[in-house]
C-alpha positions, 0 to 999 in steps of 0.5 A: 237547884236545876231549872224546870227544863233541866229536870224534864231533860234529865227525865227524858234522856233517862227514859230514852237511854241517852246517857251522853245527854243525861250526863250533859244535862247533869253537868249543866246543873252543876255549872248552874250550882257553881254560878250560884255559889253552891261550889261543894254541891257542884263539885260533888255532882261533877265527881258523880258524873265522872264516876258514872261515865268511867263505870259505864266505859269500863263495863263496855270494855272501852278505855277510860283514858285516851291513848296519847301519841307515843313516840311521834314520828319525825318532827311531830314530837317537837311540834305538839305539847300534850296534856290531859285536862280535867277542867269542866264546863262548870269551871268556866265563868264566861258570857252566856253566848260563849257558854251556849256555843261550847255546850252546842259543840259538846252536844254535837261531839257527844252525839256524833254518831246520831248526826252521821246517821242523817248525813251530817258532821259534828262541829269539829273546827272552832275559831276563838277570838277576843282579848287576852285572858278572856278564857279562850285557852281555858275553853280548849282545855274544858272541851278536852276535859269534858270529852275526855280527850288529850289536848295537843298544843301546837308549838308555833315556834317549832312549826314556822321556820325560815324554810316555808316548804318545811312549815307546810310539811310540818302542818301536814304532819299535824293534820295527819296526827289529828286523823290518826289520834283523836284529840283537841288540837289547839293553834294558839296565837294563830295570827302568826300563821294565818295573817292577812294575805293582802298585807303590804308586808306579806311575802309569797312564801307566807301566802303559800303557808296560809294556803296550805293551812286553809286547804288542810282545814277544808279537807280535814275529815278527822274525828278530832276537834281543831281549835284556833285562837287569837287576840288579834282577829283584825290580823287574820286573813278573811278566808280563815273565818270561812274555814271554821265551823264556828267562830266564838267571840270572847268579850271582856267580863260584864259586871255580873260575870266579874262578880261570879269570878270573884265569888268563885275564887273566894269560895274557900275563904270568908268574904261576907259583907263585900261592897260590890259597887266599888268592886264593880268599878275597880274590875271594869275593863279587866279580863277574866284572868286579871280578875281571877288573879286579883281575887286569889291574891286577896284571898292568899293575903288574908290567909297568910296574915290570918285575917278573919275575912277578905275585905273590900279594900284588899280586893280593890287594891289587888284589882288596881294592882292588876290594872297598873301591871296591865297598863305598863305591859 
Protein backbone atom coordinates (compact mmCIF):
# COMPACT_ATOMS: atom_id res chain seq x y z
CA UNK A 1 0.00 0.00 0.00
CA UNK A 2 1.18 3.58 -0.64
CA UNK A 3 2.73 5.56 2.19
CA UNK A 4 1.07 8.68 3.56
CA UNK A 5 3.59 10.88 1.73
CA UNK A 6 2.88 9.12 -1.56
CA UNK A 7 -0.88 9.60 -1.17
CA UNK A 8 -0.36 13.31 -0.51
CA UNK A 9 1.98 13.56 -3.50
CA UNK A 10 -0.61 11.87 -5.72
CA UNK A 11 -3.35 14.29 -4.65
CA UNK A 12 -1.04 17.31 -4.97
CA UNK A 13 0.20 16.41 -8.45
CA UNK A 14 -3.36 15.67 -9.61
CA UNK A 15 -4.58 19.04 -8.29
CA UNK A 16 -1.71 20.83 -10.06
CA UNK A 17 -2.30 18.96 -13.31
CA UNK A 18 1.25 17.60 -13.22
CA UNK A 19 0.76 14.29 -15.06
CA UNK A 20 4.47 13.47 -15.13
CA UNK A 21 4.77 13.72 -11.36
CA UNK A 22 1.49 11.83 -10.85
CA UNK A 23 2.76 8.93 -12.97
CA UNK A 24 6.16 9.03 -11.24
CA UNK A 25 4.57 8.70 -7.79
CA UNK A 26 2.24 5.96 -9.02
CA UNK A 27 5.27 4.00 -10.24
CA UNK A 28 6.92 4.51 -6.84
CA UNK A 29 3.81 2.95 -5.28
CA UNK A 30 4.14 0.03 -7.71
CA UNK A 31 7.80 -0.38 -6.80
CA UNK A 32 6.94 -0.37 -3.08
CA UNK A 33 4.28 -3.01 -3.68
CA UNK A 34 6.70 -5.19 -5.66
CA UNK A 35 9.26 -5.05 -2.85
CA UNK A 36 6.61 -6.15 -0.35
CA UNK A 37 5.65 -9.17 -2.46
CA UNK A 38 2.50 -7.73 -4.10
CA UNK A 39 3.83 -8.45 -7.58
CA UNK A 40 0.44 -8.80 -9.31
CA UNK A 41 -0.80 -5.45 -7.99
CA UNK A 42 2.54 -3.84 -8.91
CA UNK A 43 2.32 -5.13 -12.49
CA UNK A 44 -1.32 -4.04 -12.87
CA UNK A 45 -0.49 -0.56 -11.59
CA UNK A 46 2.51 -0.23 -13.96
CA UNK A 47 0.30 -1.36 -16.87
CA UNK A 48 -2.33 1.24 -15.93
CA UNK A 49 0.29 3.98 -15.85
CA UNK A 50 1.70 2.90 -19.24
CA UNK A 51 -1.80 2.85 -20.75
CA UNK A 52 -2.60 6.29 -19.33
CA UNK A 53 0.66 7.73 -20.67
CA UNK A 54 0.04 6.25 -24.11
CA UNK A 55 -3.54 7.60 -24.22
CA UNK A 56 -2.35 11.06 -23.17
CA UNK A 57 0.41 11.11 -25.78
CA UNK A 58 -2.00 9.96 -28.50
CA UNK A 59 -4.57 12.59 -27.51
CA UNK A 60 -1.96 15.32 -27.82
CA UNK A 61 -0.74 14.11 -31.20
CA UNK A 62 2.66 12.93 -29.96
CA UNK A 63 4.34 9.68 -30.93
CA UNK A 64 4.09 6.96 -28.34
CA UNK A 65 7.29 5.24 -29.46
CA UNK A 66 10.53 7.09 -30.12
CA UNK A 67 11.95 7.02 -33.63
CA UNK A 68 15.17 5.00 -33.91
CA UNK A 69 18.22 6.01 -35.89
CA UNK A 70 17.29 4.96 -39.43
CA UNK A 71 20.11 4.16 -41.85
CA UNK A 72 22.86 5.80 -39.73
CA UNK A 73 25.43 7.55 -41.82
CA UNK A 74 29.01 6.37 -42.15
CA UNK A 75 30.32 4.11 -39.40
CA UNK A 76 27.49 4.90 -36.98
CA UNK A 77 25.56 1.71 -37.77
CA UNK A 78 28.49 -0.39 -36.54
CA UNK A 79 29.04 1.75 -33.46
CA UNK A 80 25.57 1.61 -31.91
CA UNK A 81 23.34 -1.25 -30.88
CA UNK A 82 19.72 -0.13 -30.44
CA UNK A 83 16.96 -1.57 -28.25
CA UNK A 84 13.67 -0.41 -26.73
CA UNK A 85 13.64 -1.67 -23.11
CA UNK A 86 10.37 -2.17 -21.25
CA UNK A 87 11.91 -2.46 -17.79
CA UNK A 88 10.54 -0.24 -15.04
CA UNK A 89 11.92 1.02 -11.76
CA UNK A 90 9.83 -1.55 -9.91
CA UNK A 91 11.82 -4.29 -11.67
CA UNK A 92 15.06 -3.05 -10.13
CA UNK A 93 16.01 -4.38 -6.67
CA UNK A 94 18.90 -2.22 -5.50
CA UNK A 95 20.24 -0.25 -2.55
CA UNK A 96 17.94 2.57 -1.42
CA UNK A 97 20.54 5.23 -2.25
CA UNK A 98 20.87 3.90 -5.79
CA UNK A 99 17.10 3.93 -6.21
CA UNK A 100 16.84 7.48 -4.88
CA UNK A 101 19.52 8.63 -7.32
CA UNK A 102 17.70 7.04 -10.27
CA UNK A 103 14.40 8.55 -9.13
CA UNK A 104 16.06 11.97 -9.05
CA UNK A 105 17.34 11.50 -12.62
CA UNK A 106 13.86 10.51 -13.79
CA UNK A 107 12.24 13.44 -12.02
CA UNK A 108 14.65 15.94 -13.60
CA UNK A 109 14.30 14.39 -17.05
CA UNK A 110 10.50 14.39 -16.86
CA UNK A 111 10.38 18.00 -15.73
CA UNK A 112 13.22 19.33 -17.85
CA UNK A 113 11.11 22.19 -19.22
CA UNK A 114 10.33 23.43 -15.72
CA UNK A 115 14.03 23.40 -14.80
CA UNK A 116 14.98 25.22 -17.99
CA UNK A 117 12.46 27.96 -17.25
CA UNK A 118 14.68 28.84 -14.29
CA UNK A 119 17.93 28.49 -16.20
CA UNK A 120 18.90 24.99 -15.03
CA UNK A 121 19.72 21.88 -17.04
CA UNK A 122 18.42 18.45 -16.00
CA UNK A 123 20.91 15.73 -15.11
CA UNK A 124 21.97 14.13 -18.39
CA UNK A 125 25.27 12.34 -17.67
CA UNK A 126 25.75 9.49 -15.19
CA UNK A 127 28.75 7.43 -14.14
CA UNK A 128 27.83 4.03 -12.67
CA UNK A 129 30.43 2.24 -10.54
CA UNK A 130 30.38 -1.15 -8.86
CA UNK A 131 31.14 -4.87 -9.05
CA UNK A 132 29.82 -6.97 -11.96
CA UNK A 133 26.18 -8.00 -11.75
CA UNK A 134 25.04 -5.25 -9.35
CA UNK A 135 22.52 -3.65 -11.71
CA UNK A 136 24.44 -0.99 -13.64
CA UNK A 137 23.46 -2.08 -17.15
CA UNK A 138 19.92 -2.89 -16.00
CA UNK A 139 19.67 0.63 -14.57
CA UNK A 140 20.39 2.08 -18.02
CA UNK A 141 17.61 -0.09 -19.45
CA UNK A 142 15.24 0.99 -16.65
CA UNK A 143 15.93 4.69 -17.32
CA UNK A 144 15.29 4.15 -21.03
CA UNK A 145 12.12 2.19 -20.30
CA UNK A 146 10.77 4.75 -17.84
CA UNK A 147 11.49 7.65 -20.20
CA UNK A 148 10.23 5.71 -23.25
CA UNK A 149 13.51 6.29 -25.03
CA UNK A 150 15.70 4.00 -27.14
CA UNK A 151 18.77 2.54 -25.47
CA UNK A 152 21.91 2.89 -27.60
CA UNK A 153 24.77 0.63 -26.54
CA UNK A 154 28.11 1.93 -27.78
CA UNK A 155 30.18 -0.93 -29.17
CA UNK A 156 33.63 -0.16 -27.79
CA UNK A 157 35.26 -2.89 -29.85
CA UNK A 158 34.21 -0.99 -32.98
CA UNK A 159 34.93 2.42 -31.47
CA UNK A 160 38.53 1.83 -30.36
CA UNK A 161 40.84 1.19 -33.31
CA UNK A 162 44.60 1.09 -33.75
CA UNK A 163 44.28 4.44 -35.47
CA UNK A 164 43.49 6.77 -32.59
CA UNK A 165 42.50 9.61 -34.91
CA UNK A 166 39.70 7.39 -36.19
CA UNK A 167 38.57 6.70 -32.62
CA UNK A 168 38.18 10.42 -31.89
CA UNK A 169 36.25 10.88 -35.14
CA UNK A 170 33.93 7.99 -34.22
CA UNK A 171 33.37 9.53 -30.79
CA UNK A 172 32.24 12.71 -32.50
CA UNK A 173 29.77 10.66 -34.57
CA UNK A 174 28.26 9.22 -31.38
CA UNK A 175 27.85 12.58 -29.65
CA UNK A 176 26.42 14.07 -32.86
CA UNK A 177 23.89 11.22 -32.88
CA UNK A 178 23.00 11.95 -29.23
CA UNK A 179 22.31 15.54 -30.25
CA UNK A 180 20.15 14.54 -33.21
CA UNK A 181 18.24 11.58 -31.69
CA UNK A 182 17.19 11.69 -28.05
CA UNK A 183 17.95 8.47 -26.25
CA UNK A 184 19.96 6.79 -23.51
CA UNK A 185 23.55 6.26 -24.70
CA UNK A 186 25.50 3.66 -22.70
CA UNK A 187 29.30 3.41 -22.67
CA UNK A 188 29.69 0.07 -20.86
CA UNK A 189 33.16 -0.90 -19.53
CA UNK A 190 34.18 2.71 -20.09
CA UNK A 191 37.58 2.11 -18.41
CA UNK A 192 38.73 0.81 -21.81
CA UNK A 193 38.19 4.32 -23.15
CA UNK A 194 38.83 6.50 -20.10
CA UNK A 195 41.84 4.93 -18.36
CA UNK A 196 44.20 6.88 -16.12
CA UNK A 197 46.41 9.19 -18.18
CA UNK A 198 49.13 8.86 -15.52
CA UNK A 199 49.44 5.11 -16.05
CA UNK A 200 53.01 4.04 -16.89
CA UNK A 201 51.59 1.92 -19.73
CA UNK A 202 49.80 4.88 -21.27
CA UNK A 203 50.72 6.32 -24.65
CA UNK A 204 50.21 9.75 -26.11
CA UNK A 205 47.51 8.68 -28.57
CA UNK A 206 45.40 7.13 -25.80
CA UNK A 207 45.65 10.41 -23.88
CA UNK A 208 44.34 12.27 -26.89
CA UNK A 209 41.37 9.90 -27.20
CA UNK A 210 40.55 10.41 -23.51
CA UNK A 211 40.90 14.17 -23.89
CA UNK A 212 38.45 14.04 -26.81
CA UNK A 213 35.98 11.99 -24.76
CA UNK A 214 36.18 14.44 -21.85
CA UNK A 215 35.76 17.38 -24.19
CA UNK A 216 32.70 15.88 -25.86
CA UNK A 217 31.17 15.18 -22.44
CA UNK A 218 31.77 18.73 -21.28
CA UNK A 219 30.35 20.27 -24.44
CA UNK A 220 27.32 17.98 -24.67
CA UNK A 221 24.12 20.05 -24.55
CA UNK A 222 21.83 17.42 -26.06
CA UNK A 223 18.58 16.24 -24.50
CA UNK A 224 19.92 12.67 -24.42
CA UNK A 225 21.09 10.81 -21.34
CA UNK A 226 24.75 9.72 -21.52
CA UNK A 227 25.69 6.88 -19.16
CA UNK A 228 29.10 5.32 -18.55
CA UNK A 229 29.57 2.19 -16.46
CA UNK A 230 32.58 0.29 -15.16
CA UNK A 231 33.46 -2.57 -12.83
CA UNK A 232 36.90 -1.05 -12.27
CA UNK A 233 36.61 2.57 -11.08
CA UNK A 234 40.23 2.51 -9.88
CA UNK A 235 41.33 2.40 -13.53
CA UNK A 236 39.55 5.61 -14.49
CA UNK A 237 41.31 8.91 -14.94
CA UNK A 238 40.33 11.25 -12.10
CA UNK A 239 39.09 13.89 -14.53
CA UNK A 240 36.35 11.51 -15.68
CA UNK A 241 34.55 11.76 -12.34
CA UNK A 242 34.26 15.55 -12.64
CA UNK A 243 32.68 15.42 -16.11
CA UNK A 244 29.58 13.50 -15.07
CA UNK A 245 26.60 15.18 -13.47
CA UNK A 246 26.06 12.28 -11.07
CA UNK A 247 28.21 9.36 -9.90
CA UNK A 248 26.27 6.35 -8.53
CA UNK A 249 27.99 3.61 -6.53
CA UNK A 250 26.45 0.12 -6.76
CA UNK A 251 27.31 -2.05 -3.72
CA UNK A 252 26.85 -5.78 -3.40
CA UNK A 253 23.38 -6.60 -2.06
CA UNK A 254 22.66 -6.40 1.65
CA UNK A 255 20.86 -9.26 3.39
CA UNK A 256 17.51 -7.53 2.93
CA UNK A 257 18.15 -6.81 -0.75
CA UNK A 258 19.21 -10.44 -1.29
CA UNK A 259 15.96 -11.59 0.30
CA UNK A 260 13.96 -9.20 -1.92
CA UNK A 261 15.72 -10.57 -5.01
CA UNK A 262 14.91 -14.15 -4.02
CA UNK A 263 11.28 -13.34 -3.22
CA UNK A 264 10.91 -11.51 -6.52
CA UNK A 265 12.25 -14.38 -8.64
CA UNK A 266 10.24 -17.02 -6.72
CA UNK A 267 6.97 -15.06 -6.83
CA UNK A 268 5.37 -17.42 -9.36
CA UNK A 269 6.16 -20.65 -7.48
CA UNK A 270 5.50 -21.96 -4.00
CA UNK A 271 8.38 -20.93 -1.73
CA UNK A 272 6.64 -20.78 1.62
CA UNK A 273 8.60 -21.92 4.64
CA UNK A 274 12.08 -20.93 3.48
CA UNK A 275 14.68 -20.84 6.26
CA UNK A 276 16.25 -17.42 5.75
CA UNK A 277 19.21 -17.63 8.12
CA UNK A 278 21.20 -20.24 6.12
CA UNK A 279 20.04 -18.58 2.90
CA UNK A 280 21.45 -15.25 4.09
CA UNK A 281 24.81 -16.90 4.67
CA UNK A 282 24.79 -18.68 1.29
CA UNK A 283 23.96 -15.43 -0.55
CA UNK A 284 26.48 -13.24 1.26
CA UNK A 285 29.04 -11.72 -1.10
CA UNK A 286 27.18 -12.71 -4.28
CA UNK A 287 26.01 -10.08 -6.75
CA UNK A 288 22.42 -9.26 -7.64
CA UNK A 289 22.75 -11.17 -10.92
CA UNK A 290 24.20 -14.27 -9.25
CA UNK A 291 21.44 -14.38 -6.61
CA UNK A 292 18.80 -13.87 -9.30
CA UNK A 293 20.20 -16.70 -11.44
CA UNK A 294 20.38 -19.02 -8.42
CA UNK A 295 16.76 -18.33 -7.49
CA UNK A 296 15.64 -18.90 -11.08
CA UNK A 297 17.62 -22.16 -11.24
CA UNK A 298 15.96 -23.46 -8.06
CA UNK A 299 12.52 -22.42 -9.33
CA UNK A 300 12.97 -24.12 -12.71
CA UNK A 301 14.26 -27.27 -11.06
CA UNK A 302 11.16 -27.45 -8.86
CA UNK A 303 8.89 -26.92 -11.87
CA UNK A 304 10.61 -29.58 -14.00
CA UNK A 305 10.54 -32.30 -11.33
CA UNK A 306 7.00 -31.26 -10.29
CA UNK A 307 8.09 -30.55 -6.73
CA UNK A 308 5.38 -28.99 -4.54
CA UNK A 309 7.66 -26.07 -3.62
CA UNK A 310 11.15 -24.63 -3.80
CA UNK A 311 13.09 -25.85 -0.77
CA UNK A 312 15.75 -24.11 1.28
CA UNK A 313 18.25 -26.86 0.46
CA UNK A 314 17.68 -26.54 -3.30
CA UNK A 315 18.12 -22.77 -3.15
CA UNK A 316 21.29 -23.04 -1.03
CA UNK A 317 22.72 -25.56 -3.51
CA UNK A 318 22.02 -23.16 -6.39
CA UNK A 319 23.63 -20.26 -4.51
CA UNK A 320 26.71 -22.34 -3.68
CA UNK A 321 26.99 -23.36 -7.34
CA UNK A 322 26.96 -19.69 -8.38
CA UNK A 323 29.67 -18.96 -5.81
CA UNK A 324 31.80 -21.86 -7.09
CA UNK A 325 31.46 -20.66 -10.68
CA UNK A 326 32.38 -17.12 -9.62
CA UNK A 327 35.46 -18.33 -7.75
CA UNK A 328 36.62 -20.28 -10.81
CA UNK A 329 36.07 -17.27 -13.05
